[in-house]
N, C-alpha and C positions, 0 to 999 in steps of 0.2 A: 550386156554392156557393163563396164566397170564404172562405179561412181568415184569421183575424186573429191577431196575436201581441201579447199584453198581459200585465200583471201582476195577480195576485190582490190585491184591495184588502182583503178581509175573508173569513175562513172560520170558520164555527161548527161545529167538529168534532162536538160532541154532538148537533147538529141535522141534520148532513149536507148543509149548503148554505152558500153564500157569494156573494160578488159580485166581479166583475172590472171595473176601471175602464178605460174605452175613451176614447182621445183623440178629440176632435171629436164627442163624443156627450154629451148632457145627463144621461141616465140611466145608472146602473151596470147591468151585465149580470148577471142572476141565473144561478147555476150550482148544479145539484143533483148529489149524488154519483152518481146513475145516469147522468149524462152523461160521467163520467170514464172514460178508457180506460187500463188498465194500473195504476191506483191507486184507492184508496178515499177519499183525503183530500188536501187541499191545504194550503199554508201561505201566510200573508201575504207578499207580495213575490215569490212564485214566478212565473217566466215560463211562460205557457201558450199553446198554439195551439188555436183553436176556431173553429167555425162559428157565425155569429150568426143566430138565429131570432127571430121575433116571436111573442108569445103575448098572450092577452087581458089579462095583467097587466103586459106590457112586454117588453123585450128579454131573451132567454134564450140561454145557451151550449149548444152540442151538440158531441159528438165532441171532448171536451176532452183534450188531451195535454200532459203536463209537458215542457218543453224543458230541455235541459242536463243 
């Protein structure tokens, strides 16, 4: 699988999920706290590296790591 590097668009800390905006893609990528490696939360604007997966609801991030 190919890893992508993008920024977190939105994170809902109380709900444990958010979205990553990916260039050249129409839909934002869903990210759940269980996909995070080494952290339990993200912040808007954070750079992350992740694998892109598809699900029945749309694109989903897996193996998410915070960069920097």
